C-alpha positions, 0 to 999 in steps of 0.5 A, spaced: 528 108 855 529 109 848 533 104 844 539 108 841 544 107 836 550 110 833 553 110 826 560 112 825 561 112 818 562 117 811 556 121 808 553 119 802 550 125 798 546 120 794 543 118 800 543 110 799 549 108 803 553 110 809 551 115 814 544 116 810 543 108 810 544 107 817 540 113 820 534 110 815 535 103 817 535 105 825 529 109 824 525 104 820 527 099 825 524 103 831 531 106 834 533 113 835 540 114 831 546 118 832 552 119 828 559 121 827 561 123 820 568 120 818 568 123 811 564 127 806 563 123 799 560 127 793 556 120 790 550 118 787 548 112 784 553 112 778 559 113 783 564 117 787 567 123 784 570 126 790 572 124 798 573 129 803 576 126 810 574 129 816 580 131 821 581 126 826 580 131 832 573 133 829 571 126 829 574 125 836 569 132 838 563 128 835 564 122 839 565 126 845 559 130 844 554 124 843 557 119 848 557 125 854 550 126 853 546 120 850 546 113 852 548 109 846 546 102 846 549 099 840 555 102 835 555 101 827 562 103 824 563 104 817 567 108 812 574 109 815 579 111 810 585 114 814 589 111 819 589 117 824 581 117 823 581 109 825 586 111 831 581 116 833 575 111 833 579 106 836 580 111 842 573 113 843 570 105 843 576 104 848 574 110 852 566 110 852 566 102 852 559 101 848 555 095 849 556 092 842 560 094 836 559 092 829 565 094 824 563 094 817 570 094 813 567 098 808 573 099 802 569 099 795 563 103 793 558 099 789 560 103 783 567 100 784 570 106 787 575 105 793 573 108 800 579 106 804 587 108 803 591 102 802 595 104 808 589 104 812 587 097 812 593 094 816 591 099 821 583 097 821 585 090 823 590 092 828 586 097 832 579 096 831 578 088 830 580 087 837 574 092 839 569 090 835 564 084 837 562 083 830 565 084 823 561 084 817 566 084 810 563 082 804 567 077 799 571 082 796 573 085 803 575 079 806 579 077 800 583 084 801 583 083 808 587 077 808 591 078 801 588 072 798 583 070 792 575 071 793 572 065 796 568 062 791 564 056 795 562 054 802 569 051 804 573 057 802 568 062 806 569 057 812 577 058 811 576 065 810 572 066 816 577 062 820 583 066 818 579 073 820 578 070 827 585 069 827 587 076 825 583 078 832 576 078 830 571 076 836 566 074 831 565 074 823 559 075 819 562 073 811 557 076 807 556 072 800 551 076 796 556 078 791 557 071 789 550 071 785 548 064 786 541 062 787 541 064 794 545 069 798 549 066 803 552 069 809 556 065 814 557 067 822 563 064 826 565 066 833 571 065 837 567 060 841 566 056 835 559 057 833 558 056 825 552 058 822 549 059 815 544 065 814 541 064 807 535 068 803 533 068 796 538 071 791 534 077 788 536 079 781 536 087 781 541 092 780 539 096 786 543 094 791 547 100 793 548 100 801 546 093 802 552 092 806 551 098 810 544 097 811 545 090 814 550 092 819 546 097 821 540 093 822 544 088 826 546 094 831 539 096 831 536 090 833 542 089 838 540 096 841 533 093 842 535 087 846 536 081 841 542 076 842 547 076 836 544 070 832 537 073 833 539 080 831 543 077 825 537 073 822 532 078 823 537 083 819 538 078 814 530 077 812 529 085 813 534 086 808 532 081 803 525 084 803 528 091 802 532 089 796 526 085 793 522 092 794 528 096 791 525 096 784 519 100 786 523 106 787 526 110 781 532 113 784 538 115 779 541 112 773 546 107 776 545 102 782 540 105 786 538 104 793 535 098 797 528 100 800 529 102 807 522 104 808 519 098 805 514 096 811 512 103 812 511 107 805 505 105 801 506 103 794 
């Protein structure tokens, strides 16, 4: 049977993040991608100029259309900007019971533009944390979720993943790439107590648009293909590092460009 994944996220008209990045990732990794669009953004490499939220009832209709016809092996959830949309997605996950759900709590675009309303943050934690098998915040998102300062070292990252587990998450992958050290270090903690670091060389480039979307969708893709969680994360981390390293071979826009999702496929 064909491995299939579903992305529930916002559309990036510039093609570097959101639904577009997720579908590119699924395709690059040999997984058939389906989608539920939660928002439309007028966006390019320089920033977000407008956001149009999709009505919650239409989000529900998209979920029903996919799940009523297609076997979904894994789900990636990204941008959910309003409480009613979060509630609709939570109801869908509860009703359709997909085997694996990764939640990337997208809050801010690479440009710094806000992608979620303040009133929606508490709803995200309450309604979706308990339903997700894995959440993948970066350092800034974790700090906002916990209403605390951004972690600056390994000890503080370990404290914050524990606090996120206490909020109801089953497993947390805290992404440390924004720290910009010699290595990009991500930390996994599961409710069962597994603590594991994933490291890769830090790549100096401005073209990092869509890294969070891409990592979480790569994990979902590998889970759809039958990996165990640690195996999926290790693969996704290595694959994303190569996509970032190859990003400068692309010439897209004037701002923060996308990672190269097809670095292993396209010829130079």
